[in-house]
C-alpha positions as CSV (number, residue, x, y, z in Angstrom):
1,M,0.2,0.6,-0.3
2,G,0.8,4.1,-0.6
3,N,1.3,6.4,1.8
4,W,-1.0,9.1,2.6
5,Q,0.9,11.4,-0.4
6,L,-0.4,8.7,-2.9
7,E,-3.9,8.2,-1.8
8,V,-3.9,12.2,-2.0
9,V,-3.0,11.7,-5.6
10,R,-5.0,9.4,-6.4
11,M,-9.0,11.4,-4.9
12,V,-7.5,14.2,-7.0
13,G,-7.0,12.0,-9.5
14,Y,-11.0,11.3,-9.1
15,I,-12.2,14.1,-8.9
16,A,-10.2,15.6,-11.5
17,F,-10.9,14.2,-13.7
18,P,-15.2,14.1,-14.8
19,V,-14.8,18.3,-14.4
20,V,-11.6,18.1,-17.1
21,M,-14.4,15.4,-18.7
22,F,-17.6,17.4,-18.7
23,H,-15.5,21.0,-19.5
24,W,-13.4,19.3,-22.4
25,F,-16.5,17.5,-24.0
26,N,-18.7,21.3,-23.5
27,Q,-16.7,22.8,-25.5
28,A,-18.0,23.2,-29.5
29,E,-15.0,24.5,-31.3
30,N,-13.5,20.8,-30.2
31,F,-16.1,19.7,-32.5
32,S,-16.9,22.7,-35.6
33,T,-14.9,20.3,-38.4
34,Y,-15.9,17.5,-37.1
35,L,-19.6,18.1,-37.4
36,E,-18.9,20.7,-40.6
37,D,-17.5,17.4,-42.3
38,V,-20.6,15.5,-41.1
39,Q,-23.0,18.2,-41.9
40,K,-21.5,18.1,-46.0
41,I,-22.1,14.8,-45.9
42,I,-26.1,14.5,-44.5
43,P,-28.0,17.6,-45.9
44,Y,-30.0,19.2,-43.1
45,T,-34.7,18.8,-43.4
46,P,-36.6,20.3,-41.0
47,R,-39.2,18.4,-38.9
48,Q,-42.1,19.7,-40.5
49,Q,-44.4,21.2,-37.3
50,K,-48.0,18.6,-36.0
51,P,-50.7,21.4,-36.1
52,N,-51.7,21.5,-32.3
53,S,-54.7,19.3,-32.6
54,T,-56.9,21.1,-30.1
55,S,-60.1,20.9,-32.5
56,S,-63.3,20.7,-31.6
57,S,-63.8,16.5,-32.6
58,T,-60.7,16.4,-31.2
59,I,-61.0,17.1,-27.9
60,S,-65.4,14.9,-28.6
61,T,-63.1,12.1,-29.3
62,K,-60.7,12.5,-26.4
63,R,-63.5,12.6,-24.2
64,K,-65.7,10.0,-25.4
65,I,-62.7,6.8,-24.4
66,Y,-62.8,9.0,-21.4
67,K,-66.4,7.4,-21.3
68,Q,-66.0,4.2,-21.9
69,L,-62.5,4.2,-20.0
70,M,-64.7,4.7,-17.2
71,Q,-67.0,2.8,-17.3
72,W,-64.9,-0.9,-18.3
73,N,-63.4,0.7,-14.7
74,R,-66.4,1.2,-12.7
75,K,-67.5,-3.1,-14.5
76,S,-64.1,-4.4,-13.3
77,L,-64.2,-3.0,-10.3
78,N,-68.4,-3.6,-9.5
79,K,-67.0,-7.3,-10.8
80,F,-64.5,-7.5,-8.2
81,R,-66.3,-6.3,-5.2
82,D,-68.8,-9.5,-5.6
83,N,-66.9,-11.7,-5.9
84,L,-65.1,-9.9,-2.4
85,K,-68.7,-10.1,-1.4
86,R,-69.3,-13.6,-2.3
87,L,-65.7,-14.9,-0.9
88,K,-67.4,-13.1,2.7
89,Y,-64.0,-11.1,2.5
90,I,-65.7,-7.3,2.9
């Protein structure tokens, strides 16, 4: 085993390494040449934005789906309660 100086050097390395890597990888200058080459190869195609789907038909459809789900949940809950009553747990 090493003495305390070795432990201090190791601790400095454990702390400094992630800090230096974080700093290095967050500098745009380090990757600008690579990005320029990639941009020449891959053409830029912007994504088309979808319009907001807040029309009344969409809202009414979502409400119908929600009501149907609530009915199914009530039915399954009532069925579960009936089974518990039948088994005399309630």
